[in-house]
C-alpha positions as CSV (number, residue, x, y, z in Angstrom):
1,M,-4.6,6.2,-19.5
2,T,-6.3,5.0,-16.4
3,Q,-5.8,1.5,-15.2
4,N,-8.7,-0.7,-14.3
5,V,-8.9,-1.9,-10.7
6,A,-9.8,-5.5,-10.3
7,P,-13.1,-5.3,-8.3
8,D,-12.6,-8.6,-6.5
9,L,-9.3,-7.6,-5.1
10,G,-10.2,-4.0,-4.4
11,W,-7.0,-2.3,-5.6
12,A,-4.8,-4.5,-7.8
13,P,-4.5,-2.7,-11.2
14,S,-5.0,-4.7,-14.4
15,A,-1.4,-3.8,-15.3
16,C,0.0,-5.7,-12.3
17,T,2.5,-8.3,-13.4
18,L,2.0,-10.5,-10.3
19,P,0.3,-13.7,-11.4
20,T,-3.4,-13.6,-10.9
21,A,-3.4,-16.5,-8.5
22,E,-1.0,-14.7,-6.2
23,Q,-2.9,-11.4,-6.1
24,P,-5.4,-12.4,-3.4
25,L,-2.4,-13.5,-1.2
26,R,-0.7,-10.2,-1.7
27,V,-3.9,-8.3,-0.8
28,A,-4.2,-10.4,2.3
29,E,-0.7,-9.6,3.3
30,F,-1.4,-5.8,3.0
31,D,-4.7,-6.2,4.8
32,A,-2.9,-8.0,7.7
33,L,-0.3,-5.2,7.9
34,F,-3.0,-2.6,7.9
35,A,-5.0,-4.4,10.6
36,D,-1.9,-5.0,12.8
37,A,0.0,-1.8,12.4
38,V,-1.9,1.2,10.9
39,Q,-2.7,3.9,13.5
40,A,-3.7,6.7,11.1
41,V,-4.4,7.1,7.4
42,Q,-3.7,10.5,5.8
43,R,-3.9,11.7,2.2
44,P,-1.8,14.8,2.1
45,E,-2.0,14.9,-1.7
46,Q,-4.2,13.2,-4.3
47,T,-1.2,11.2,-5.4
48,R,0.3,10.4,-2.0
49,L,-0.9,8.3,1.0
50,R,0.7,8.3,4.4
51,L,0.2,5.5,6.8
52,E,1.3,6.0,10.4
53,L,2.3,2.6,11.7
54,V,2.8,1.3,15.3
55,F,6.5,1.6,15.9
56,S,8.2,-1.8,16.0
57,P,11.0,-3.5,14.2
58,D,8.6,-6.2,13.1
59,H,6.2,-3.7,11.5
60,A,9.1,-1.8,9.8
61,A,10.4,-5.1,8.4
62,R,7.0,-6.2,7.2
63,A,6.3,-2.9,5.5
64,A,9.7,-2.7,3.8
65,E,9.4,-6.3,2.6
66,L,5.9,-5.9,1.2
67,A,6.8,-2.5,-0.4
68,A,9.8,-4.1,-2.1
69,R,7.8,-7.0,-3.5
70,E,4.9,-4.8,-4.6
71,N,7.3,-2.5,-6.4
72,G,8.5,-5.6,-8.3
73,C,5.1,-6.1,-9.9
74,C,3.6,-2.6,-9.9
75,S,6.7,-0.4,-10.6
76,F,4.6,2.8,-10.7
77,F,4.4,2.8,-6.9
78,T,6.9,4.8,-4.9
79,F,7.2,3.6,-1.3
80,T,9.0,5.6,1.4
81,L,9.5,4.0,4.8
82,T,10.4,6.6,7.5
83,I,11.7,5.7,10.9
84,A,12.4,8.7,13.1
85,D,12.0,9.9,16.7
86,G,10.2,6.7,17.7
87,S,7.7,6.8,14.9
88,L,7.2,4.7,11.8
89,A,5.4,5.8,8.6
90,L,4.9,4.3,5.2
91,E,4.2,6.7,2.3
92,V,2.9,5.5,-1.0
93,A,2.9,7.7,-4.1
94,V,1.6,7.1,-7.6
95,P,1.6,9.0,-10.8
96,T,-1.7,10.8,-11.6
97,E,-2.8,8.1,-14.0
98,H,-2.9,5.6,-11.1
99,I,-4.9,7.7,-8.5
100,E,-7.8,5.2,-8.6
101,V,-5.4,2.5,-7.4
102,L,-4.2,4.7,-4.5
103,D,-7.9,5.5,-3.7
104,A,-8.7,1.8,-3.3
105,L,-5.5,1.2,-1.3
106,T,-6.5,4.2,1.0
107,E,-9.9,2.7,1.5
108,R,-8.6,-0.7,2.4
109,A,-6.1,0.8,4.9
110,G,-8.8,2.8,6.5
111,A,-11.2,-0.1,6.7
112,R,-8.6,-2.3,8.4
113,S,-7.0,0.2,10.8
């Protein structure tokens, strides 16, 4: 079953348990992280997104905190934060039935980076 993506938010699935009033705030937090930190957007697989972030403790902390909160309301996401050799990357994976959510997230990240 494919989840509907709320058009006014761009990528929040209808199955999201975050209260509707808080969803625009979460989207704004992701948009701010994308604008401040994303250097490159890659889609190595249809179900996986890789965001290369500007290396800094602040960006790592923001990405980790947002990923943890997002996983609390949309548990289908798998987030992997990698810090190695002076680089920082956030990978986001979804099951096949949530590809449209990842498509929209990819578009938002690319538009803000």
